[in-house]
C-alpha positions as CSV (number, residue, x, y, z in Angstrom):
1,X,0.0,0.0,0.0
2,X,2.8,2.5,1.0
3,X,6.3,2.0,-0.6
4,X,9.3,4.1,-0.1
5,X,12.1,3.2,-2.6
6,X,15.5,4.8,-1.9
7,X,13.9,8.0,-0.8
8,X,15.9,11.0,0.3
9,X,14.8,14.5,1.2
10,X,17.0,17.6,1.4
11,X,15.5,21.0,2.3
12,X,16.7,24.2,0.6
13,X,18.7,25.1,3.7
14,X,20.7,22.0,3.3
15,X,19.1,19.8,6.0
16,X,19.1,16.3,5.1
17,X,15.8,15.0,6.6
18,X,15.8,11.6,5.0
19,X,18.6,9.5,3.6
20,X,17.9,6.6,1.2
21,X,14.8,5.3,3.0
22,X,13.3,2.0,1.7
23,X,10.3,0.3,3.3
24,X,7.0,-1.2,2.6
25,X,3.7,-0.9,4.7
26,X,0.9,-3.3,3.9
27,X,-2.7,-2.4,3.7
28,X,-4.2,-2.9,7.1
29,X,-1.0,-2.7,9.1
30,X,-0.7,-0.6,12.5
31,X,2.8,1.0,12.5
32,X,4.4,3.1,15.1
33,X,7.0,5.6,13.8
34,X,9.4,6.4,16.6
35,X,12.7,8.6,17.0
36,X,14.1,11.7,18.6
37,X,13.0,15.2,17.6
38,X,14.6,16.1,14.3
39,X,15.1,12.4,13.4
40,X,13.0,12.8,10.2
41,X,9.6,11.5,11.4
42,X,7.5,14.6,10.4
43,X,9.2,14.7,7.0
44,X,8.3,11.0,6.5
45,X,4.6,11.9,7.1
46,X,4.7,15.1,5.0
47,X,6.0,13.0,2.0
48,X,3.2,10.5,2.4
49,X,0.6,13.4,2.5
50,X,2.4,15.1,-0.4
51,X,2.9,18.2,1.6
52,X,6.7,17.7,0.5
53,X,8.2,16.2,-2.5
54,X,11.1,13.7,-2.3
55,X,14.5,15.0,-3.6
56,X,15.2,11.5,-5.0
57,X,13.7,8.1,-5.0
58,X,10.1,7.2,-5.3
59,X,7.0,7.0,-3.0
60,X,4.1,4.8,-4.1
61,X,0.7,4.9,-2.5
62,X,-2.0,2.5,-3.7
63,X,0.0,2.0,-6.9
64,X,0.3,5.8,-7.6
65,X,3.8,7.3,-7.9
66,X,3.7,10.5,-6.1
67,X,6.5,12.0,-8.2
68,X,4.1,11.7,-11.2
69,X,1.0,13.0,-9.3
70,X,-0.4,16.2,-10.8
71,X,-0.9,19.2,-8.3
72,X,-4.6,19.2,-9.0
73,X,-4.9,15.5,-8.0
74,X,-3.2,15.9,-4.6
75,X,-6.7,16.6,-2.9
76,X,-7.9,13.2,-4.3
77,X,-4.9,11.3,-2.8
78,X,-5.6,13.0,0.6
79,X,-9.3,12.0,0.5
80,X,-8.0,8.4,1.3
81,X,-6.3,9.7,4.4
82,X,-7.4,10.9,7.8
83,X,-5.2,13.1,9.8
84,X,-5.0,13.4,13.7
85,X,-2.8,16.3,14.9
86,X,-1.1,16.7,18.2
87,X,-2.7,20.2,18.7
88,X,-6.2,19.0,17.6
89,X,-6.7,21.8,14.9
90,X,-10.3,22.4,15.8
91,X,-12.3,25.4,14.8
92,X,-13.2,27.3,17.9
93,X,-16.3,29.0,16.6
94,X,-17.8,25.7,15.5
95,X,-19.3,23.2,17.7
96,X,-18.3,19.6,17.8
97,X,-20.8,18.4,15.2
98,X,-19.7,21.1,12.8
99,X,-16.0,20.5,13.4
100,X,-16.5,16.9,12.3
101,X,-19.0,17.6,9.5
102,X,-16.4,20.2,8.1
103,X,-14.4,17.3,6.7
104,X,-17.4,15.7,4.9
105,X,-18.6,19.0,3.5
106,X,-15.1,19.7,2.2
107,X,-15.3,16.8,-0.1
108,X,-18.9,17.5,-1.3
109,X,-21.0,15.1,0.8
110,X,-24.7,15.7,1.0
111,X,-26.4,17.2,4.0
112,X,-28.3,13.9,4.4
113,X,-24.9,12.0,4.5
114,X,-23.5,14.4,7.1
115,X,-26.5,14.1,9.3
116,X,-26.4,10.3,9.3
117,X,-22.6,9.9,9.5
118,X,-21.4,12.5,12.0
119,X,-23.5,11.3,15.0
120,X,-22.4,7.8,14.4
121,X,-18.7,8.6,14.4
122,X,-19.1,10.8,17.4
123,X,-20.8,8.0,19.2
124,X,-17.9,5.7,18.2
125,X,-15.4,8.0,20.0
126,X,-17.9,8.5,23.0
127,X,-18.9,12.1,22.2
128,X,-22.4,11.9,20.9
129,X,-23.7,13.9,23.9
130,X,-21.2,16.6,23.2
131,X,-22.3,17.4,19.6
132,X,-23.5,21.0,20.6
133,X,-20.4,21.9,22.6
134,X,-17.6,24.2,21.5
135,X,-14.0,22.9,21.6
136,X,-13.2,25.4,24.5
137,X,-15.9,23.5,26.5
138,X,-14.1,20.2,26.3
139,X,-11.1,18.6,28.0
140,X,-7.9,18.0,26.1
141,X,-8.8,14.3,25.8
142,X,-12.3,15.1,24.4
143,X,-10.8,17.6,21.9
144,X,-8.4,14.8,20.7
145,X,-11.4,12.5,20.3
146,X,-13.1,15.1,18.1
147,X,-10.0,15.3,16.1
148,X,-10.0,11.4,15.7
149,X,-13.7,11.6,14.7
150,X,-13.0,14.1,12.0
151,X,-10.2,12.0,10.7
152,X,-12.5,8.9,10.6
153,X,-15.6,10.5,9.2
154,X,-14.9,10.1,5.5
155,X,-13.9,6.4,6.2
156,X,-10.3,6.8,5.0
157,X,-8.0,3.9,4.0
158,X,-5.1,5.4,6.0
159,X,-5.1,7.2,9.4
160,X,-2.1,9.3,10.1
161,X,-1.7,10.4,13.7
162,X,1.1,12.8,14.4
163,X,1.9,12.8,18.2
164,X,-1.8,12.2,18.9
165,X,-1.2,11.8,22.7
166,X,1.2,14.6,23.1
167,X,-1.2,17.0,24.8
168,X,-3.3,14.8,26.9
169,X,-2.9,12.8,30.1
170,X,-1.4,9.3,30.1
171,X,-4.7,7.8,30.9
172,X,-6.3,9.4,28.0
173,X,-3.4,8.5,25.7
174,X,-4.2,4.9,26.3
175,X,-7.8,5.4,25.4
176,X,-6.8,7.2,22.0
177,X,-4.5,4.3,21.1
178,X,-7.3,1.9,21.9
179,X,-9.6,3.6,19.5
180,X,-7.0,3.6,16.8
181,X,-6.4,-0.1,17.4
182,X,-10.2,-0.8,17.1
183,X,-10.3,1.0,13.7
184,X,-7.2,-0.8,12.5
185,X,-8.8,-4.1,13.3
186,X,-11.4,-3.4,10.6
187,X,-8.7,-3.0,7.9
188,X,-7.8,0.6,8.1
189,X,-4.0,1.3,7.9
190,X,-2.8,3.3,10.9
191,X,0.5,5.2,11.2
192,X,1.2,6.7,14.6
193,X,4.3,9.0,15.3
194,X,5.0,9.1,19.0
195,X,7.6,9.8,21.7
196,X,5.6,7.6,24.2
197,X,7.6,4.3,24.1
198,X,5.6,2.9,27.1
199,X,2.6,3.0,24.9
200,X,4.5,1.5,21.9
201,X,5.6,-1.4,24.1
202,X,2.1,-2.0,25.4
203,X,0.4,-2.1,22.1
204,X,3.0,-4.4,20.6
205,X,2.6,-3.4,16.9
206,X,5.2,-3.0,14.2
207,X,7.7,-0.2,15.1
208,X,9.8,1.8,12.5
209,X,12.6,3.7,14.3
210,X,14.1,6.7,12.4
211,X,17.4,8.3,13.5
212,X,19.2,11.0,11.6
213,X,17.1,10.4,8.5
214,X,17.7,6.7,8.4
215,X,15.6,3.7,9.4
216,X,17.7,2.0,12.0
217,X,15.1,-0.5,13.1
218,X,11.9,-2.0,11.5
219,X,9.7,-4.6,13.3
220,X,9.0,-5.4,17.0
221,X,11.6,-8.2,17.1
222,X,14.6,-6.1,16.1
223,X,16.9,-4.3,18.6
224,X,16.5,-0.6,18.9
225,X,19.5,1.8,19.0
226,X,19.5,3.6,22.4
227,X,21.9,6.3,21.4
228,X,19.2,9.0,21.1
229,X,17.9,8.8,24.6
230,X,15.4,5.9,25.1
231,X,15.5,4.4,28.6
232,X,17.1,1.2,29.7
233,X,15.3,-1.9,28.7
234,X,13.7,-0.3,25.6
235,X,15.6,-2.4,23.1
236,X,15.3,-5.5,25.2
237,X,11.5,-5.2,25.3
238,X,11.2,-5.1,21.6
239,X,13.8,-8.0,21.1
240,X,11.9,-10.3,23.3
241,X,8.3,-9.3,22.1
242,X,6.3,-12.0,20.5
243,X,4.6,-11.5,17.1
244,X,1.7,-9.1,17.5
245,X,-1.7,-10.6,17.6
246,X,-4.6,-9.2,15.5
247,X,-6.3,-6.5,17.5
248,X,-9.9,-7.2,18.5
249,X,-12.5,-4.4,18.9
250,X,-14.2,-4.0,22.4
251,X,-17.5,-5.7,22.5
252,X,-19.3,-2.4,23.4
253,X,-18.0,-0.4,20.5
254,X,-19.8,-0.7,17.2
255,X,-17.5,-0.1,14.4
256,X,-19.2,-2.2,11.8
257,X,-19.5,0.5,9.2
258,X,-15.8,0.9,8.9
259,X,-15.5,-1.7,6.1
260,X,-12.1,-3.3,5.4
261,X,-10.3,-1.8,2.4
262,X,-10.4,-3.7,-0.9
263,X,-7.8,-6.2,-1.9
264,X,-4.6,-5.1,-3.9
265,X,-5.0,-5.0,-7.7
266,X,-3.0,-7.5,-9.6
267,X,0.5,-6.2,-10.5
268,X,0.8,-4.7,-13.9
269,X,2.1,-1.6,-15.8
270,X,1.4,1.5,-13.8
271,X,-0.3,4.5,-15.3
272,X,0.0,8.1,-14.0
273,X,-2.8,8.9,-11.6
274,X,-5.1,11.5,-13.2
275,X,-8.5,12.6,-11.9
276,X,-9.4,14.1,-15.3
277,X,-12.2,16.7,-15.4
278,X,-13.9,15.8,-12.1
279,X,-15.1,18.7,-9.9
280,X,-12.4,19.9,-7.6
281,X,-12.9,20.2,-3.9
282,X,-10.7,21.3,-1.0
283,X,-8.3,18.9,0.5
284,X,-9.6,16.4,3.1
285,X,-6.6,17.3,5.2
286,X,-8.0,20.2,7.4
287,X,-5.3,22.8,8.1
288,X,-6.4,25.6,10.3
289,X,-4.3,28.8,10.3
290,X,-3.0,30.3,13.5
């Protein structure tokens, strides 16, 4: 589903953010991306979202080579992604319902679809009774759940969570990861960037460790380099971890409408992705200016 082939990224100021990265992420995987600040994690995500373009190498998502993707087609790529931000990116003047509905309206969904889907997704994250509240009336954990609902509402194939637990309490961090695991269990690919290695150990999923722009470890069984500040026992925990078992949703959470993604198409000669003359809508990735 996601392939990096010898990908490097150098910024105009000379910073080498990624250096010859090659990896493959299957459809339906749950992957933690870990590493110190400045290791290249944010650049990794920006390349996937096509916010940045690789200096060299190729990134392929769902068979589409991003180097050949036309600028007008980037919004269509992003419609398959849901983004969860560390700082929530909610619109203060909108209530919870409208914050989540905004993502559906941005891609041209009907009012009937919005009215049906938004309450369902808010119920999924435990906020159906908060639909009329403003973000300022919510706790940090509740605001992050609104952000997660907004990412889920268009039923994306990929959820990208950039430090989703960075601004909430440890107890609530576990709750957010549980929700992401439940969604992943229905076939959605989940990528989580985090510094919280305690959560990484607990959830026992695939781990990609980036350091100084390079992938230095990939998979729960490999030893992790401690040189950039993880605590004692971090590497040993991964080395001894058993193969992760498929996550199971909690019995009291209904996520049946999140259908699994379709199977991969047979390999063949790839054509440039071109949306043609379809009507254009804003990106599904909601960026709220300061």
